[in-house]
N, C-alpha and C positions, 0 to 999 in steps of 0.2 A: 483418492483414485488417480486424478491427474492424467486422464487420457489425452491424446493429442492426435489431430489429423496428420496422416502420414504425408511425407514429401511426394510420394507417387500420386496420392489423392489430389494434392495441389496442382501438380503438373497436368494430371488428367483433366481437372476442371478448368484450368487456365486455357488449355488448348481447345477444349470444348467451347469455352466462351469466345475464344478468338474466332472459331468457326461461326458462332452465332453472330459475331460482328460483321461477317461478310454478307449477311442477309440484308435485303433492302430495308431501310428504316424511313419513317416519315420525316419530312423536311421542316415540320413546325417544332416549336419549343427549343430551337437551337440556342444553347451552346452546341459545339460539335461533339455530340454524345459518343459517337463511335470512336473518335480520337481520344476523348477523355477516358473512356472505358479501356481502350487499348493500352494507354499509359498506366492506368491502374493495374491492369493485368501484369504488365512488365514489373511494376513495383512489387506486386504480390509474389511473382515468381522468384524475384531476387530478395525476398524476405524483408522488403521495406514496408512493413505492415502499417506503420503509422501514416506513411506517405500514401499508400494505396487507399487507405480509408478516406483521405481528403479528396482523391479523385472520384471515388465511388459516391461520396457526398454530393459532388457536383452533378454526377449523372442522375442521382435520385432527385435532386432539386429540379433538374430540367425535365425528367420524365419519371415521375413517381409511380407510374403504372407498370414499369418494367420489373420483373422478378430478379433478373440477373444481377443488377448492382447490389440489391439487398443480400442476395446469396453470397456473392463474393466478399462483401463487407463482413458477413458473418464469419467467413473463413479467417479473415485478418484478425477479427476480434477474438476468435477462438485461439489463435496462436499467441495473442497477447494475454490470454487467460481471463478475458472479460467474458465469462460464461453467460451472465445475464444478457449482455448486449448481443452476444452471438445467437442465443436462443431467440431473442426478440426479432433479430433480423432474419433468421431462418424461418421463423413463423410467418413473417410478412412475405417472404419469397414463396412459401407454400400457399399462402392465401391468394397470391397473384397467379401462381402456377402450381396446382396440386400434383402435377406429374413430374415435378423436379425432384427426382429420387435423391440426389446428393444432398438436398436441403434437409431431408429427413435424417440423414446420417449426421450432418453437422449439428442439428438440433439434439439428436440423441446423445452425441458426445458431450455437448454442453450440459444437458440435463444430468448425465451420468456424473460429470465433474461437480455438479451442484448437489449430488446425493439424491437426486430425484430419479431413482433407478426404474421405477415402474413406468414413468413417463418415457424414459429412454427406451425401455423394452418395446413399448408401443410404437415408437418411431422406427426402431430397427425392424420390427416385424412388418411395418408398412413398406419400408424400403425393400425388404426381402421378398415381398410379393412380386416385385419387378426384377430383382436380382437375387434369385433364390439360393445361389451358392457363392455369394460374395463373402470372401474369407473374413474381411475386417468386420463386416456387419454381424456375421455369425459369432465371431470372437467377442465383440463388445457385448452382444446380447448374452452370451454365456457368462461373462464377467458380471453383468448386471444381475443376472439370476442368482449368482453366488452372493452378491451383496445383500439381496433381500432374503437370503437364507432358503431359497428354493433349491436345495442341494440336489434333489433327485432330477429336476428338470435341467439344472446346470450340468450335472454329470452326463446326461443324455446329449446336451448341446456340445460339450467338449468331445464326446465320443463321435458325434457326427462330423465335427470339424476335422478330427484326426483321421477319420475314415476317408474323407476327400482330400485332405492335405497332410499326409503322414510325415512330410518333412518340415512341418511348421513348428519350429522350436518354441515359439511363444504359446502355442496351443498346449504343449506339455507343461509349460510353466504355469499357465492359467489353471490347468487341472491340478498341478501340484499345490497351488494355493487353496483350491477347493478341498483337496484331501487333507491339508493341514487343518482346515476349518472343521473337518469331520473326524479329527484325531487319527487320521491314517498317515502317520509319519513315515512308515516304511514305503507306502505307495508314493508319497510326495517325493521322497528322496530318489526313488526309481524314476519318476518323471523328470526330475532335475538332471539326473545322470543321462537320461535319453536326450534331453535338450542340449546338453554339453557335447554329446556324441555327434549331434547334428551341427552344432555351432559352438566351437570351443571358445569363441569370444563373446559369448552371451553374458552380458553384464548382469542381467537380472538373475540368471542362474546362480552365479557366485554369491550374489547378495542374499538370495533366498536360502541357499545352503548355509551361509554364515549365520543367518537369522535362526535357523533350526539349531545349529551348534550352540549359539549363545543362549537361547531361551528354553530349549527343551533338553539339551544334553550337557550344558555348562562346559562344553569342550572348547575352551578359549583358544587353544593352539590351532585347531582346525579352522575355527572361525577367523582367526588372524590371517591364516594363509589365504583364505577365500577373499577377505577384505583387501589384502595386499594385491591380489590379482585384479579385483574390481578397480582399485585405484590406478593400476597400470592402464586399464581400458578407459577409465574416465577420471583423469587426474584433477579436474576442476569441480568436482562434486563435493561440496562442503560436508554433506551428511556422512559420507564415507569416512572422512577424517574424524568426525565426532564419534562414530561407532568404533573406529580403530583406537581412539583415545580411551574409550570405555574398556576395551580389551586390554590395552597396555596397562591401564591402572590396575585392573584385576590380576594382571600378571606381574605386579610390583614394579612397573616401569613408570614412575612418576614423571621423570624428565621427558620420556617419549610421549606420555599422555598430554603434558603441557604443550609440547611442540606441536602436536596435532590440533589442539584447540586453537593455538595461535595461528596456525596455517588456515584452519577452517574460517577463522574470523578475518583473515586477509582476503579470503574469497567472498565472504558474506559478513561484513562488519555488523550487520543488524540481526545476526542469527541468535535468537534468544536462548536456544538450547546450549550452544557453544559458550555464550556469555555466562549462563547460569553454572554450567559445569566447571568452567575455568574459575569462576568465583569460589566454588566449593573447594577446588584444589588449592587455591591461593589461601583461603581461610585455614585449610589444614596445616599449612606451614607458617601460619600467623602473619602472612603478608596482608594485613587487614585493610590498609588503604587501597591496595590494588583490588582486593576482593570487593570492597565497598563500591568501587567504581564500576565493576562488572554488574553487581546487583542493581545499582542505580540505573544502568543502561537497560537491564531487563525490565525494570519497572517503568522506565520511560516508554518502552514498547507496549507494555501491558500493566497498567497500574494495579490490576487485580491478580497479579501472579503471586499467590500466597506462599509458594515455595520460596520465592525471592524475598518476600516480606519477612518470613520466618528467619531466614538466614541473615538478612540484613539486621534484624533485631539482635541476633547473636553478635554480629560485628559491632554494632553500636554499644552493646553491653560490654564487650571486651575493651572498647575504647573509652568507656566511662561516660558515654553520652546516653544517660539513662532516660531522659525525656523522649529522645528519638526512638530508643529501643522499646520503650513502653508504648509509644504510638503505633509502632509496627506490630507488636505482638497483640495489642488490643484488637487490631483489625483481623488478625488471624483467629483470635478467640471468638470474635463476633461472627465470623464465617463458619468456624468449626467449634461450637460451644462445648462439645463433648470430647475434644482432643486433649488428652492429658499432657502431652508435650508442651502445648502452648501455655497451659495453666502453670506448669512447672517452671517454665522460663520466666513467666511473670512473677512467680514467687521469688526466683533468684534476683530478678531486677529490683523488686521491692526490698529484699533483704539488703542488697548492695546500697540502696538509697536510704537505708536506715528505717524503712517502714516495716518494722518487724511483725506487727499484728497482722497487717495485710499479707505479708509474706507467709506467715503461719497459716492463715485462712486459705490462701491459694495452694499451699503445699498439701494441705489436707484434702482439698478438692481434687487435686491431681492424683493423690493416692487412691481416693474413692473411685475416680474415673478409671484408673488403671485396673483396679480390682474388678470393676464391673465389666471390663472389656476382655478379661482373660480368666481362665479357670482358677479357682482358689487352690493354691499350692500349700496353704497352711503357713506360709512365710509372712509374718506380720512385722518384720524388721522395717522400722520407719525410715531407714536409710535407702530403701529401694528407690531407684531413680526411674520413674515411668518413661522418661524421655529416652533413656538408653535401653529400655527393656520392652519395647513395643512388640507384642507377640504376633504371630501370623494370623491369629483369629480377629485382630482388629481390622475393621473395614479399611479398604485401601486408602480412601480419602482422609481417614482419621489417623492412620499410622504415621509415627514420626519419620519412619524410613522414607515415606513419600515426600517428606520435606527436606531431606538431607542426603539423598541418593543421586548418583549420576544418572542422567537421562540419556536415552539413545534415540536415534531417528528411525522410525519404522516405515517410512514411505520411500526409501531410496530406490526401491525397485520400480517405482512408478515414474521416476524422473528420467527424462530423455536428455539427449545432448543439448548443450546450450550454444548460442551463437555469440561471437565476439566481434561483430561488425561495429564500425565506428558510427559516430553521430547518432542519428535516429533509426538506424537500421536494426533489423532483427528483433530479438525478444527484449525490448527495452524494459519490460517489467522486471527483468532479472538484475538491472543495474541498481547499485546502492545510492539512492538519491536522498537528499535531506527532505524530510516531509514537513512542510509548513504551508500555510495558506498562500494563495496567489496574492501578490501585493496590490496596493491601491493603484488606480489609474491616475496618471499625471499629465499635465499639459507640458509639452516639451517641443523643442525644435529638432529633436533627434529621437530615433527609435532603433531598436535592434531586432529586425525581423528574422525569423527562422524559416526554414523550408516549409514548415507546417503552418506557421502563423506569419504570413507575409504582410497583412494589412494592419494598420492602426485603426482605432475605433472612431466612430462618427459621433460628433456632437454638432447639432445644427448651428449653434452660436459660433463654434470654431470655424466651421465652413464659411459662414457669413463673414466673419472677421478676415479670413484669408482672402475672400473674394474682393475685399476693399483694398487689398495690397497696402494696408496701413502699417504693417509690421515689417521689420527689416529681414525677417526669416519666416519660412513657412511653419506654421504651428500644427502639431499633431497631438493625438491622445494615445498614450501607451503606458503599459506598466513594465516595459523592457527598455529602460534608458541605458545606452552604452556608456562606458567610460570615455571621456573626451581627452584628446591630446592638447598640448600646450598651445598649438596654433589656433585651434578652435576656441579655446578659453580666451586667448588674447583678442580674438574677433569680438567676443561678447563684452570684454572690458572696453574695447573701442566703441561698441554700440552704446554702452552705458554712458561713456563720455559724450557721445553724440546727443543722447537724450538730455544729459545735464546742461549742455550748451543750448539746445533747442528750448528747453523749458525755462531757461533763464532769460530768453529773449522773445518768447511767444506766449500768447494766452494758453494756459494749459488745457488740454483736452483729456477726457478719460482714457482714450486709446493710447496717449503718450505715456501715461502712468502705467497702463497695462503692459505696453511694450517694454518699458524699463524694468518693471517687476518680473517679467518673464526672463529678461537677461540676468537679473539678479538671482532668480531661482537657478538658472543654468550654472552660475558660478558659486552656488550654495550660500549666498548671502540672504538667508531667510528673514532676518530681522528687518532689513531695509525693503525687501520684497513685500513684507506684510504692510509696511508703512505706505508703500506706493499703492497697494490695493485699497488701503483706507482712503487715500487721496482720491482715487478713482471713484470710490463709493460716495464720497462727499459731493462729487460733481454729478454722479448718476446713481442714485440709491437703488435703482431697479436693474442694475447690470449684473446678470447671473454669473458671467465669467469672472467678474471681480471677486465675488464671494468664493468662487471655485479656486481662484488664485490665492486668496487669503487663507483658505482652508489648507491648501498645499504648502504654503509658507509655514503656517502654524504646525502642520504635521512634520515638516522637516526639522523645525526647532524641537518638537516633542521627541523625535527619534534621537537627535543629538543629546538632549538632556537625559533620555532614558539610558543611553549607552555611556554616559559620563559616570564613572565609578566613585569619584571623590567629591568633596564639597559638603552639601547639605546632608542632614541625617535622613534615615529611611522614612520616617513619618512625614517629614516636610516634603521629601521627594514624591511620596505618594499623593499628597494633597496637590502638589503642583501638577503631577501627571493627570490627576482626575480633572482639574480645572482646564488643562490644555485639551484633553479629549472632549470635554463639554463644549469648549469654544469651537473646536473643529466641527463637532456635530451640529452646532447651531448654524455655522456657515453653510454646511451641506443642506440643512433644512431650508435655509433661505434660497439656496439654488433650486431646490425641489419645489418650493412655493412659486418661484418664477418660471420654472421649466419642469413640470411634473413628469414629462415623458422622457427625461434624460436618464437612460439606463445606467450610464457610467456613474452618475451621482448616487443612484440607489446602490450600486455595487460598492462604492466607497463608503457609503453609510454602513453597509453590512460589515466592512472591515473595521470601522471604528467601533461598532457594537461588539464585534468579536474581541477587539483589544480591551474593551471595557468588561469583557466576560458576560455580556448580556446576549446569550446565545439564541434565545427565542426571537429577540428583536433582530439579530443578525440574519437568521433564517428568513424572517419576514421581508427584510430588505433585499436579500438575494432573490427571493421569490418574485418580488416586484420587478427586479432587473431582468429576470428571465422572461416574465410576462411581456415585457417591452421588447426584448431581444431574445428570441427563442433558441439561438445558437450561441449564447453567451457562455462559452466554455469555462472561463474563470469563475463565473458565478455558480455554475453547476459544481465545480470542484470544491469551492469553499463551502457551499451548502452541504455537499456530501461529507466533507471533512467534519463539519459540526455534527451532522447526523451520527457519524461513527463515534464521536466523542460522547454523544448522549446515549449510545448503545443501540441505536436504530440501524442495524446492519443492512436491512433490506433497502431502506430509502437511501442509505449512504452509497451502497454499491450501484444502485440505479443512477444516482447523480454522477458518480465517478465514471460510469460507463458513458454517459452523455458528454462528460468533460473530455475523456479520452478521444471520443469520436470527433470532438472539436479541435483536437490537436494538443491537449494539455498532457504532456508526456508523463509527469509524476502520477497521474491518475492510475495507470496500469500497475505501477510499482506498489501503490497503496492498496489496490484491489488484491494483489497477490499476497501482501503481508497479512491482511486481515482474513484472508481465506485459508491460511495455513492451519 
């Protein structure tokens, strides 16, 4: 569905809120709430959604009884496609102020985007009690009625909209969709033509008309003309190029189709449909290595994409990698045990491997399955290939054409314009970010704050050490350590020389070894940093920071060894990695025994458990970190990431929403990817 709050709605609510800010406010609970809210309004108006959330967070923390900050934060989250977070914030705003009509609209839009259309309808109807002829509310309600197949009510709703707003082009397009759902293609085309007569630049009209031409009339030439027009209006929409590639391929323009897939992937490098389709085209011309790369990327995005597994099996088979081919096709067969194409491919793989008895058994099974899935034509020729001859009667999910046919994108008409603002502005969920967990927290003399995450993290022991002024630099806790220039690095080598001289002429103290260890960490000398941590612990066995420093030094060594490609064999490297992670975890456990309320240590333990693929233990550690620090965005993000890996989308999205609210930018990108 992908509805979005309109720009006019944002402008209206921003100015209404600015008017609200002119009213007298209590003088207790200050931060300066009115100033914070005003800055948040400005950020929201200029589409700095992430930044606006941070200001609304401050207002909520200061005055949690005010509805307005929750409401405005819900708008920001809605624009970031965090529908769960938007609905929760709108609900809180309604709880605090049941007469906040716009909050019902925001919650309705969020619910509709989550597929909860009945809940959305209830919200729209509540808002319509106060704004009975609001066009957007009426329109969204009509769309929701269509989604739940209440076609009669939906038709009446569109009729009412067009009665009051006869020049509303999207009203005709909404009704066109409804008519398509009720097989009234002629009526749908008439509505599309009416919309274009009102607005010749209606992107959705061209897309809908192309969709009709492709799927109902197979008129590829007309569809191509409409898609070309849509691309002129919205040249940055990857889905349009994917659909044009489909048309070009069906019109025998292989080169044109390939060019469109390449361009779509330049816009959205992680677009699974474009990667899959390009892989099929590359396989068709025996560019197997390139095709394999595309299918691998699809499976990185979704390990259970059985189309990609099926086609990757074919590539592996063609390349003679029979073990890999067999592993892929076995997964397809396990998921679709009655799919003759999968059984036939396994027969061919076994034949090529010399497993003739297994090949013969699979081939006979494939023939029996194919005969069971189509009418008996009397043809008993054993050379029949069920993979090539999947009839229309085979269920969609079992037919081999579902595994080796180009895909199209069917939601283009729901996608609106994108923003191309720099830094953290605009629709940051549309950016192509590498998806990986937030890294461990480090002790460092340097941090790299952003506009959203200005502060480093607090550890009591670090604060106490800084207060003694025993170190030569101020120590911070961060997982964003910047690259250092040569001047700074030279300063730390000079500091190491100072400690060398001091320790050779004075009675050693734990803090001196800690200071030198931190300098050594700064210049990436992890081995000697670990030795200094050992020396500090010999003098003070209960020094939590020394264990934390040693864990950090060992982790640095672990990462260097992990990225080293030469030297020891794979088994030995795995044994070494396991021992290193165990040692790091033991150090963190020592820290937690001495300082059990150190949220950062629990977070780092979660990361080590993740690295060891002990996901339940990682979730437990992140949960403890969050219990100690309820705005620990990185912990929410990492826990949400694992929930998604385990298939728990509800918990994953809830955690990612909290992470995004705390300023973790990749959270919104990940929410968007998994919600497609």
